[in-house]
N, C-alpha and C positions, 0 to 999 in steps of 0.2 A: 403513519410515522414513518421517518426514514431511520433505519438502523446503522447507517454508514458510520464508521469512525476512521478518522485520520490521525496522525500524529507527527509532531515536528522531529525530522530525524537528520542527522548530520551526516553530511556526504561531500567527496572530494570533487571537486571541479576541476576535469583535466584541463580546460581552456584556461583558467586565470591561477590554476592550482593553489587555490584556497578552500578550506572546509567551510562549508555554506549550510544553513539548514532550510530544508524542503518539507512540507508536508507530504507525508507518505501514507496511502489508503491501507488499512489493515483490515478493515470489514466493509463490503461493499453491498448495499442494497440494491438489487436488479431493478426493483420496482422504482424506486426513487432517484437512481443515478443509470438511466438506459445509455446516454452517450459514453459513459465511462466503461460500461460493457461492451459497446461496441469498439472504444480503444483497444480493450484488452485482445479482441479477435483481430485487430490489425496489427497489434504490436506496438503501438506505440503509448500504452498505458504508463509503462516505468520510466518515460520520459518526464524530466522537469526543467523549466527555465531557471538558470543560475539568479539569484536574486542578486549577485555581484556583479556579473559581466553581460547577462542576458542570454547566453548563448546555452544551448540545450544540453543537459546532462543525460546521457543516455543509459537505460537500464540500471535505474536503482532497484538494486535486488532484495526485495522483502518478501516474505511470505503474505498470501491474502486469503481472506475467508468471504466467500461470495454467498449472499443471502438470496434465495429465489422462493418467495413466498408461496407462488401457484404451482410450482414444479416440483417433482419427484426426481432424486432428493433435494431437500431444500436448501441444504449446505454444500458448496464443493469448496475445498481447501486446495490452494495451490502455494506449495513450499516454494522458498527462495531456491534458485539452482545452485549457489555457492555456498550453501551453510550446511550444519549438519542439524539434525532434528533438534538436540538440545537449544542451538542458538535459534532455530525457529520457534520454539516454545519460549525462550527469554523474551523475543519480540512480540509473542501474540498473549501469554499468560501473563496476568496481573494480579495481584493481592485482591480480593473484592474489598470496597468501601462499606465500613460497618458505621450505620447510623445509630445514634443512641437518642 
């Protein structure tokens, strides 16, 4: 089972000067997304192609939770670099869905 989770996020493209929506990973399952883990190590993980002009939007600053099922500790949290703790919590914490 893949525990990865991405959410559409509105960001500014510096090339076409437009606000665009890109999928940003908030939870990454290392077992299901090994290429993404490698891109984190290389530093290219937060880069997204602009859906409007196709140029790269560099460094979308979002917190990420990495799930490593077979390692200790199993969870690693990397906060966004230019946000406060409260902003990180707003991005990552959501009200639970209640099923009736």
